[in-house]
PAPAPA-410022 format. One record per residue (C-alpha): residue number from 1; residue in one letter; x, y, z. Coordinates in Angstrom, 1 decimal, decimal comma. Each point is the difference from the previous one (the first is absolute). Example, Ala and Ser with C-alpha at 12.3 -4.5 7.8 and 13.67 -1.06 7.14 Angstrom:
BEGIN
[1 A [12,3 -4,5 7,8]]
[2 S [1,4 3,4 -0,7]]
END
This chain:
BEGIN
[1 M [11,3 19,4 3,9]]
[2 F [3,5 -0,1 -1,4]]
[3 A [-1,2 -1,7 -3,1]]
[4 M [-2,9 2,5 -0,3]]
[5 A [2,4 2,9 -0,1]]
[6 A [1,1 -1,1 -3,4]]
[7 F [-3,6 -0,1 -1,2]]
[8 T [-1,2 3,4 1,2]]
[9 A [2,5 2,1 -1,8]]
[10 C [1,7 2,5 2,3]]
[11 D [-3,0 0,3 2,4]]
[12 S [0,2 -1,2 3,5]]
[13 Y [-2,2 -3,0 0,3]]
[14 L [-2,4 0,8 2,9]]
[15 D [1,4 3,4 0,8]]
[16 V [-3,7 1,0 -0,2]]
[17 V [-3,0 -1,8 1,4]]
[18 P [0,1 -3,4 -1,6]]
[19 D [-3,7 0,0 -0,9]]
[20 N [-0,9 3,3 -1,6]]
[21 R [-3,7 -0,5 0,6]]
[22 T [0,0 1,0 3,6]]
[23 V [1,9 0,9 3,2]]
[24 I [0,6 -3,1 2,1]]
[25 N [-1,6 1,2 3,2]]
[26 S [-3,2 -2,1 0,4]]
[27 P [-1,0 -3,7 -0,2]]
[28 E [-1,6 0,7 -3,3]]
[29 A [3,2 1,4 -1,4]]
[30 V [2,0 -3,0 1,2]]
[31 K [-2,6 -2,2 -1,6]]
[32 E [0,4 1,8 -3,3]]
[33 L [3,8 -0,1 0,2]]
[34 L [0,0 -3,8 0,5]]
[35 V [-1,4 -0,5 -3,5]]
[36 S [3,6 0,8 -1,1]]
[37 A [1,4 -2,6 2,4]]
[38 Y [-1,0 -2,8 -2,4]]
[39 P [2,6 -0,6 -2,8]]
[40 D [-0,8 1,4 -3,5]]
[41 C [1,7 -2,9 -1,7]]
[42 H [-0,3 -3,8 -0,5]]
[43 F [2,8 -2,6 0,1]]
[44 Y [-1,9 -2,3 -2,5]]
[45 H [2,2 0,5 -3,1]]
[46 I [3,2 -0,2 2,0]]
[47 C [-0,8 -3,1 2,0]]
[48 E [-2,0 -1,9 -2,7]]
[49 T [2,7 0,4 -2,6]]
[50 M [2,8 -1,1 2,3]]
[51 S [-1,9 -3,2 1,0]]
[52 D [-0,7 -3,3 -1,6]]
[53 N [-3,4 1,2 -1,1]]
[54 V [1,4 1,3 -3,4]]
[55 G [1,8 -1,1 -3,1]]
[56 E [1,1 1,5 -3,3]]
[57 R [-2,7 0,5 -2,7]]
[58 P [0,4 0,7 -3,7]]
[59 V [-1,3 3,5 0,0]]
[60 S [0,2 2,8 -2,5]]
[61 G [-0,5 3,7 0,4]]
[62 S [1,3 2,4 2,6]]
[63 N [-0,9 0,7 3,6]]
[64 S [1,2 2,8 2,2]]
[65 R [0,5 -2,4 2,9]]
[66 A [2,2 -2,3 -2,1]]
[67 I [3,2 0,9 1,9]]
[68 L [-1,6 -0,6 3,4]]
[69 N [-1,4 -3,2 -1,2]]
[70 E [3,4 -1,2 -1,3]]
[71 E [2,0 1,2 3,0]]
[72 M [-2,2 -1,8 2,4]]
[73 Y [-0,1 -3,2 -2,1]]
[74 L [3,8 0,0 0,0]]
[75 W [0,2 1,0 3,7]]
[76 K [2,0 3,1 -0,9]]
[77 D [0,2 3,1 2,1]]
[78 G [-2,7 2,4 -1,1]]
[79 T [1,0 3,0 -2,0]]
[80 Q [-3,4 1,7 -0,6]]
[81 T [-1,8 2,4 2,3]]
[82 A [-3,5 0,0 -1,5]]
[83 Q [-3,0 -1,6 1,7]]
[84 D [0,1 -3,8 0,7]]
[85 N [3,8 0,1 0,2]]
[86 P [2,0 -0,8 3,2]]
[87 T [1,2 3,6 0,4]]
[88 Y [-3,6 1,3 -0,3]]
[89 A [-1,2 -2,6 2,5]]
[90 W [2,8 1,0 2,5]]
[91 S [-0,8 3,7 -0,2]]
[92 E [-3,8 -0,6 0,3]]
[93 Y [0,3 -2,3 3,0]]
[94 Y [2,1 2,6 1,8]]
[95 A [-2,3 2,8 -1,0]]
[96 A [-2,9 -1,9 1,6]]
[97 I [2,2 -0,6 3,1]]
[98 A [0,6 3,8 0,2]]
[99 A [-3,7 0,6 0,0]]
[100 A [-0,6 -2,5 2,8]]
[101 N [2,8 1,6 2,1]]
[102 H [-1,5 3,5 -0,5]]
[103 A [-3,3 -1,4 1,1]]
[104 L [1,6 -1,5 3,2]]
[105 E [1,8 3,2 0,7]]
[106 A [-3,3 2,0 -0,3]]
[107 I [-1,7 -2,6 2,3]]
[108 D [2,6 0,6 2,6]]
[109 A [-0,3 3,8 -0,3]]
[110 M [-3,7 -0,3 0,5]]
[111 G [0,5 -1,8 3,3]]
[112 N [-0,2 -3,7 -1,2]]
[113 T [-3,5 -0,2 1,3]]
[114 K [-2,3 -3,0 -0,1]]
[115 T [-2,0 1,6 -2,8]]
[116 L [3,0 -0,2 -2,2]]
[117 N [0,8 -3,6 0,7]]
[118 P [-1,6 -1,4 -3,2]]
[119 H [2,0 2,4 -2,1]]
[120 K [3,2 -0,8 2,0]]
[121 G [-0,6 -3,8 -0,6]]
[122 E [-0,5 0,6 -3,8]]
[123 A [3,2 2,1 -0,1]]
[124 L [2,1 -2,6 1,8]]
[125 L [-1,3 -2,8 -2,2]]
[126 C [0,6 2,1 -3,1]]
[127 R [3,6 0,7 1,1]]
[128 A [0,5 -3,6 0,7]]
[129 Y [-1,5 -1,3 -3,2]]
[130 N [2,1 2,2 -2,2]]
[131 H [3,2 -0,9 1,8]]
[132 F [-1,1 -3,7 -0,2]]
[133 L [-0,2 0,2 -3,8]]
[134 L [3,3 1,9 -0,2]]
[135 V [2,0 -2,5 2,0]]
[136 N [-1,5 -3,0 -1,8]]
[137 L [0,8 1,6 -3,4]]
[138 F [3,4 1,6 0,6]]
[139 A [1,5 -2,4 2,6]]
[140 E [0,6 -3,6 0,5]]
[141 H [-2,8 -1,9 1,7]]
[142 Y [-0,2 0,0 3,8]]
[143 S [1,9 -2,8 1,8]]
[144 P [0,6 0,3 3,8]]
[145 T [3,5 -1,4 -0,4]]
[146 T [1,2 2,6 -2,6]]
[147 A [-2,4 2,9 0,4]]
[148 A [2,3 2,0 2,3]]
[149 A [2,8 -0,1 -2,6]]
[150 T [-2,2 0,5 -3,1]]
[151 L [-0,6 3,4 -1,5]]
[152 G [-3,6 1,0 0,1]]
[153 V [-1,5 3,4 -0,7]]
[154 P [-0,2 3,3 1,9]]
[155 Y [-2,9 -0,2 2,4]]
[156 N [-1,3 3,6 0,3]]
[157 T [-1,9 1,0 3,0]]
[158 S [0,2 3,8 -0,1]]
[159 P [-1,2 2,5 -2,6]]
[160 E [2,3 1,5 -2,5]]
[161 K [0,5 3,8 0,2]]
[162 V [3,2 0,6 -1,9]]
[163 A [0,7 -0,1 -3,7]]
[164 V [2,7 -2,6 0,2]]
[165 Q [0,2 -2,4 2,9]]
[166 H [2,5 -2,9 0,2]]
[167 Y [-1,0 -3,4 1,2]]
[168 K [1,6 -3,3 0,8]]
[169 R [-1,4 -3,5 -0,8]]
[170 N [-1,3 -1,7 3,1]]
[171 S [0,7 -3,7 0,3]]
[172 V [-2,8 -2,3 -0,9]]
[173 K [-0,2 -0,9 3,6]]
[174 E [-0,5 3,6 1,0]]
[175 V [-2,6 0,5 -2,7]]
[176 Y [-2,0 -3,0 1,1]]
[177 E [0,2 1,0 3,7]]
[178 A [-1,4 3,5 -1,0]]
[179 L [-2,7 -1,6 -2,2]]
[180 E [-1,1 -2,2 2,9]]
[181 K [-0,1 3,0 2,4]]
[182 D [-2,2 2,1 -2,5]]
[183 I [-2,3 -3,0 -0,7]]
[184 A [-0,4 -0,9 3,6]]
[185 Q [-0,7 3,7 1,0]]
[186 G [-2,3 0,8 -2,9]]
[187 L [-2,1 -3,2 -0,3]]
[188 P [-2,2 0,4 3,1]]
[189 L [-0,7 3,7 -0,9]]
[190 I [-1,8 -0,7 -3,3]]
[191 E [-3,7 0,7 -0,1]]
[192 D [-1,9 -0,6 -3,2]]
[193 K [-2,8 2,4 0,9]]
[194 H [2,3 2,9 -0,7]]
[195 Y [0,1 -0,8 -3,7]]
[196 T [-2,6 0,8 -2,6]]
[197 V [1,3 -2,8 -2,2]]
[198 P [2,1 -2,3 2,4]]
[199 K [1,5 -2,0 -2,8]]
[200 Y [2,0 3,0 -1,3]]
[201 H [1,7 0,1 3,5]]
[202 F [1,6 -2,2 2,6]]
[203 N [-3,2 -1,4 1,3]]
[204 R [0,1 -2,6 2,8]]
[205 A [-0,1 -3,0 -2,4]]
[206 A [2,7 1,4 -2,3]]
[207 A [2,2 1,1 3,0]]
[208 N [-0,1 -3,6 1,4]]
[209 A [0,7 -1,5 -3,5]]
[210 F [3,1 2,2 -0,2]]
[211 A [1,1 -1,1 3,5]]
[212 A [-0,6 -3,6 -1,0]]
[213 R [2,3 0,5 -3,0]]
[214 F [2,7 1,6 2,1]]
[215 Y [-0,1 -2,7 2,6]]
[216 L [0,1 -2,7 -2,7]]
[217 Y [3,2 1,5 -1,3]]
[218 T [1,5 -0,2 3,5]]
[219 A [-1,4 -3,5 0,8]]
[220 N [-2,1 1,1 3,0]]
[221 W [-2,7 -2,6 -0,7]]
[222 D [-2,3 0,7 2,9]]
[223 K [-0,2 3,6 -1,0]]
[224 V [-0,7 -0,9 -3,7]]
[225 V [-2,9 -2,2 1,1]]
[226 Q [-1,3 2,6 2,4]]
[227 C [0,1 3,0 -2,4]]
[228 A [-1,1 -2,0 -3,1]]
[229 S [-3,0 -1,3 1,9]]
[230 V [-1,1 3,5 0,9]]
[231 A [0,5 1,1 -3,7]]
[232 L [-2,1 -3,0 -1,2]]
[233 G [-2,8 0,3 2,5]]
[234 D [-3,0 -2,3 -0,2]]
[235 N [-1,5 -1,8 -3,0]]
[236 I [3,2 0,1 -2,0]]
[237 K [-1,5 -1,8 -3,0]]
[238 S [-2,3 2,9 -0,7]]
[239 K [2,9 2,4 -0,2]]
[240 I [2,3 -1,9 -2,4]]
[241 R [-0,2 1,6 -3,4]]
[242 N [-2,8 -1,9 -1,7]]
[243 L [1,6 -0,9 -3,4]]
[244 K [-2,8 -2,5 -0,5]]
[245 G [-2,7 2,6 0,1]]
[246 P [-1,4 2,2 -2,8]]
[247 R [2,2 3,0 0,9]]
[248 F [3,0 -2,0 -1,3]]
[249 N [-0,9 -3,4 -1,5]]
[250 G [-0,9 0,7 -3,6]]
[251 A [0,6 3,8 0,3]]
[252 A [1,5 2,0 -2,8]]
[253 S [3,4 1,3 0,7]]
[254 A [-1,1 3,6 0,5]]
[255 D [-2,5 -1,0 2,7]]
[256 Y [2,5 -2,4 1,6]]
[257 Q [2,7 2,5 0,4]]
[258 I [-2,4 2,6 1,4]]
[259 N [-1,4 -2,4 2,6]]
[260 Y [3,3 -1,6 1,0]]
[261 M [1,3 3,0 2,1]]
[262 R [-3,1 1,7 1,4]]
[263 F [-0,6 1,3 3,5]]
[264 D [-3,3 -2,1 0,1]]
[265 E [1,8 -3,2 -0,8]]
[266 P [-0,1 -2,0 3,3]]
[267 A [3,5 -1,6 -0,7]]
[268 V [1,7 3,4 -0,2]]
[269 L [1,1 1,3 3,4]]
[270 M [1,8 3,1 -1,1]]
[271 L [0,3 1,8 -3,3]]
[272 V [2,9 2,2 -1,0]]
[273 G [-0,3 2,3 -3,1]]
[274 A [3,2 0,9 -1,6]]
[275 M [1,4 1,6 -3,2]]
[276 S [1,1 -3,0 -2,1]]
[277 W [-0,1 -1,5 -3,5]]
[278 W [-0,4 -3,5 1,4]]
[279 G [-3,7 -0,2 -0,9]]
[280 R [1,0 0,0 -3,7]]
[281 D [3,4 -1,4 0,3]]
[282 S [-1,2 -3,2 1,7]]
[283 R [-1,9 -0,8 -3,2]]
[284 S [2,4 1,7 -2,4]]
[285 S [0,8 -1,8 -3,3]]
[286 T [3,0 2,3 -0,6]]
[287 L [2,0 -0,7 3,2]]
[288 R [2,4 -2,8 -0,7]]
[289 Y [0,0 -1,6 3,5]]
[290 G [-3,3 -1,1 1,6]]
[291 M [-2,4 -2,8 0,7]]
[292 T [0,2 -2,8 -2,6]]
[293 I [-1,4 -3,4 -0,7]]
[294 T [2,5 -1,4 2,5]]
[295 Q [-1,7 1,9 2,9]]
[296 N [-3,4 -0,7 -1,4]]
[297 K [0,6 -3,7 0,4]]
[298 L [0,0 0,6 3,8]]
[299 Y [-3,8 0,3 -0,5]]
[300 T [-0,5 -2,7 -2,6]]
[301 D [2,3 -2,9 1,0]]
[302 I [-1,2 -2,5 2,5]]
[303 N [0,1 1,4 3,6]]
[304 V [0,0 -1,5 3,5]]
[305 T [-3,7 -0,7 -0,2]]
[306 D [0,5 -2,1 -3,2]]
[307 F [-2,0 2,4 -2,0]]
[308 T [1,3 2,3 -2,7]]
[309 A [-2,6 2,9 -0,4]]
[310 T [0,0 3,0 2,4]]
[311 Y [-2,1 3,1 0,4]]
[312 Y [3,0 2,2 -0,5]]
[313 K [-0,8 1,7 -3,3]]
[314 R [2,7 0,9 -2,5]]
[315 W [-0,2 1,6 -3,4]]
[316 L [2,4 -0,8 -2,9]]
[317 S [1,5 2,3 -2,6]]
[318 S [0,4 -2,6 -2,7]]
[319 S [2,3 2,2 -2,1]]
[320 V [2,9 -0,1 2,6]]
[321 G [-1,0 -2,8 2,4]]
[322 S [-0,6 2,4 2,9]]
[323 Y [-2,4 -0,8 2,8]]
[324 Y [-1,7 2,5 2,2]]
[325 M [-2,0 -0,1 3,2]]
[326 Y [-1,9 3,4 -0,4]]
[327 K [0,1 0,8 3,6]]
[328 F [0,8 3,7 -0,3]]
[329 N [-2,3 2,7 -1,5]]
[330 E [1,6 3,3 -1,1]]
[331 Y [-1,5 3,3 1,3]]
[332 F [1,1 3,4 -1,0]]
[333 E [0,3 3,2 2,0]]
[334 Y [-0,6 3,0 -2,2]]
[335 S [1,3 3,5 0,8]]
[336 Y [-3,1 1,8 -1,3]]
[337 P [-3,5 -0,7 -1,3]]
[338 G [0,0 -1,2 -3,6]]
[339 A [3,7 -1,1 0,0]]
[340 T [0,7 -2,9 -2,3]]
[341 T [3,3 -1,1 1,7]]
[342 G [0,9 -0,5 3,6]]
[343 K [1,9 -2,0 2,6]]
[344 G [-0,7 -3,8 -0,1]]
[345 Y [-0,8 -1,6 3,3]]
[346 N [-0,6 -3,6 1,0]]
[347 M [-1,7 -1,2 3,1]]
[348 G [1,9 -2,9 1,8]]
[349 A [-1,0 -2,2 2,9]]
[350 A [2,6 0,4 2,6]]
[351 F [-1,5 -2,8 2,1]]
[352 T [-2,7 -2,6 -0,7]]
[353 I [-1,9 -2,7 1,7]]
[354 E [1,8 -2,6 -2,1]]
[355 E [3,4 1,2 1,2]]
[356 A [-1,0 0,0 3,6]]
[357 L [-1,3 -3,5 -0,4]]
[358 L [3,1 -1,4 -1,5]]
[359 N [2,2 1,8 2,5]]
[360 R [-2,0 -1,6 2,9]]
[361 A [0,2 -3,4 -1,7]]
[362 E [3,8 0,4 -0,3]]
[363 A [0,3 0,9 3,7]]
[364 Y [-2,2 -3,0 0,9]]
[365 V [2,4 -2,2 -1,9]]
[366 M [3,0 1,3 1,9]]
[367 K [-1,9 -0,6 3,3]]
[368 N [-0,6 -3,6 -1,1]]
[369 E [-3,8 0,7 0,1]]
[370 F [-0,6 -1,8 -3,3]]
[371 T [-3,7 -0,4 0,4]]
[372 S [-0,5 3,8 0,2]]
[373 A [2,4 0,6 -2,9]]
[374 L [-1,7 -2,5 -2,2]]
[375 A [-3,3 1,5 0,8]]
[376 D [1,1 3,4 -1,2]]
[377 I [1,6 -1,5 -3,2]]
[378 N [-3,1 -2,0 -0,8]]
[379 L [-2,2 3,0 0,4]]
[380 L [2,0 1,9 -2,7]]
[381 L [0,2 -3,1 -2,2]]
[382 S [-3,7 -0,5 0,1]]
[383 E [-0,5 3,6 -1,3]]
[384 R [2,6 -0,2 -2,7]]
[385 I [0,0 -3,5 -1,6]]
[386 K [-2,6 -1,2 -2,5]]
[387 T [-1,2 -3,6 0,3]]
[388 G [-2,0 0,4 -3,2]]
[389 N [-1,0 2,5 -2,6]]
[390 V [-3,0 1,3 1,8]]
[391 A [-0,7 3,6 0,8]]
[392 N [-0,4 -0,5 3,7]]
[393 D [2,3 -2,7 1,5]]
[394 F [-0,3 -0,1 3,8]]
[395 T [1,7 -3,4 0,6]]
[396 P [2,1 0,4 3,1]]
[397 F [3,5 -1,6 0,1]]
[398 N [1,5 -1,9 2,9]]
[399 I [3,6 -0,5 -1,3]]
[400 D [2,1 -1,6 2,7]]
[401 L [3,7 -0,2 0,8]]
[402 A [0,6 -3,2 -1,9]]
[403 K [-1,5 1,6 -3,2]]
[404 I [2,1 3,1 0,4]]
[405 K [3,2 -2,1 0,5]]
[406 A [-0,8 -2,2 -3,0]]
[407 F [-0,4 3,0 -2,2]]
[408 Y [2,8 2,4 1,1]]
[409 D [2,7 -2,4 1,1]]
[410 N [0,3 -1,7 -3,3]]
[411 K [0,7 3,3 -2,0]]
[412 P [3,2 1,3 1,4]]
[413 D [0,8 2,1 -3,1]]
[414 A [-3,4 1,7 0,0]]
[415 Y [-0,2 0,2 3,7]]
[416 P [3,6 0,1 1,6]]
[417 D [0,4 0,0 3,7]]
[418 L [-0,6 3,3 1,7]]
[419 E [2,9 1,6 1,9]]
[420 P [-1,3 2,6 2,5]]
[421 F [2,4 1,0 2,8]]
[422 Y [-1,8 -2,6 2,2]]
[423 K [0,5 -2,8 -2,6]]
[424 N [1,7 -2,3 2,6]]
[425 D [-3,1 0,0 2,1]]
[426 I [-2,2 -1,2 -3,0]]
[427 N [-0,9 -3,7 0,0]]
[428 P [-0,9 -1,8 -3,3]]
[429 D [-3,7 0,2 0,6]]
[430 Q [0,1 3,7 0,7]]
[431 M [2,1 0,5 -3,1]]
[432 S [-2,6 -1,7 -2,2]]
[433 I [-2,8 2,2 1,2]]
[434 L [2,2 3,2 -0,2]]
[435 K [0,6 -0,8 -3,6]]
[436 C [-3,8 -0,3 -0,5]]
[437 I [-0,6 3,3 1,7]]
[438 A [2,7 1,8 -2,1]]
[439 D [-1,4 -1,6 -3,1]]
[440 L [-3,5 1,3 0,8]]
[441 R [1,2 3,5 0,9]]
[442 R [1,9 0,1 -3,3]]
[443 K [-3,2 -0,8 -1,9]]
[444 E [-2,3 2,3 2,0]]
[445 F [2,3 3,1 -0,4]]
[446 M [1,3 -0,5 -3,5]]
[447 Q [0,8 3,5 -1,5]]
[448 E [-0,2 1,6 3,5]]
[449 G [3,7 -0,3 0,8]]
[450 M [-0,5 -2,1 3,2]]
[451 R [1,9 -2,9 -1,4]]
[452 W [3,3 2,0 0,2]]
[453 F [-0,2 0,2 3,8]]
[454 D [-0,4 -3,8 0,3]]
[455 I [2,9 -0,5 -2,4]]
[456 K [2,1 2,2 2,4]]
[457 R [-1,0 -1,4 3,3]]
[458 F [0,0 -3,6 -1,2]]
[459 H [3,2 0,4 -2,0]]
[460 I [-1,6 -1,5 -3,2]]
[461 P [2,3 0,2 -3,1]]
[462 V [-1,5 1,7 -3,0]]
[463 T [0,8 -0,9 -3,6]]
[464 H [-0,9 2,3 -2,8]]
[465 T [-0,1 -1,4 -3,5]]
[466 F [0,5 1,6 -3,4]]
[467 L [-1,3 -0,9 -3,5]]
[468 N [3,4 0,1 -1,6]]
[469 A [2,5 0,0 2,8]]
[470 P [1,1 -2,2 3,0]]
[471 S [-2,1 0,4 3,2]]
[472 I [1,4 1,8 3,0]]
[473 T [-0,5 -0,8 3,6]]
[474 L [-0,2 2,2 3,1]]
[475 T [1,4 -2,4 2,7]]
[476 K [-1,6 -0,3 3,5]]
[477 D [2,6 2,4 1,6]]
[478 D [0,7 2,4 -2,9]]
[479 P [0,5 3,5 1,4]]
[480 R [-2,1 1,4 -2,9]]
[481 R [-3,1 -1,2 1,9]]
[482 A [0,4 3,3 1,8]]
[483 L [-0,8 2,9 -2,3]]
[484 Q [2,8 2,5 -0,3]]
[485 I [-0,2 3,2 2,0]]
[486 P [-0,8 2,8 -2,5]]
[487 M [3,0 2,0 -1,2]]
[488 E [-1,8 3,2 1,3]]
[489 A [0,0 -1,4 3,5]]
[490 Q [3,6 -1,3 -0,3]]
[491 A [1,0 3,6 -0,9]]
[492 Y [-1,2 1,0 3,5]]
[493 G [2,2 -2,5 1,7]]
[494 L [-2,0 -3,3 0,0]]
[495 E [2,1 -3,1 -0,4]]
[496 P [-0,9 -2,0 -3,1]]
[497 N [-1,0 -3,6 0,1]]
[498 P [2,8 -2,5 -0,9]]
[499 R [0,2 -1,2 -3,5]]
END
């Protein structure tokens, strides 16, 4: 990739076999190569710090991610290239795309037989997923009325075999058309039986959860319901992360973070392991901008159920007023036995039952199927809200439209009207429930970066505060909502985003 050329010295990226472990001439070799088609990066630090999930904290001491932390909080163009930075994410997403494209080329060379279909499906979905993250980070959010004239990202569909290759930015419309084609072609080819641990791959549930998210962003409500329902399957209640149970409720922080992102956690549909410092940075007491008491009040103030306590567990560093969710455990890859230092990795849930449930509820709202939407909302509320200080609280909720309207419509500062591209089609009742869903999604995925994507697609303004300076606001249409194209990519001819 053009950005990768800058990161691989003078060597030609992929002028040798992209995966040095084997020659790509068998289904097994393709399967091995596809391990590299998942991104070795997370967007958590970038997205979380740009969102309204953070504030300034009175920290002391130094942190090697301080520049990243500040640049994202101030919505500046990133200047760093180390892990967790925008430039690093850009290069890793395109490196994963290159691996997917080489796998697809090998599949074609081997005759594109039926035996290879599961691998082809995985490669197509990996290619789509990486491009989907790129376009939603480095471009404006999709709108059918502006997408054709809006700069997207290069959508790469062929392997790279030269040291320096020049690309152009496809429009957002072109990117989304290519995404839909890859998803539609890849989705029916997925077969879970081909994976030793399906949750480390695009298994059937995860693939449908991804499709549901894509169709949510394009307002194809029927497709959202269809795909999310497949991802959710039967007996949804048993799959929601059981924060009430002994695995989480009352657990020490070390156990909590180990259990939260595990392949045997029913709520997790797909795990992605990536080199990242976010496992420690999300709970750092030396990073100036992070979760504060303001965000913690989302879990302690009265909510739509009229209760205040939730099963979302937070920890407090009393010295600086920092709050942490302890969702990420840090693992290390050591280069040799007995090594004391190594690369730090975090496991992250790319897709979960809770997201699929909320996405389906949102689609039901826009289809005016309020009964179904409220059933999904109440199912999650019943698993997250405490009605008393008892260890096992199984009281189901039945919050209705009137209750939601009374809560969200009377708090315009905390819950402003949402402005997606289809805002003119939203009636007042739909708006109230959509605010509720956005609120639940924010709480559910605190410190996982997902809030940023709602901020972009709903055009929610973001205000960042300071301890000893005036606050700053990112308006609903500020061009800085699209991360700047890395300088290394601009050097190879890519047009930068407007500023």
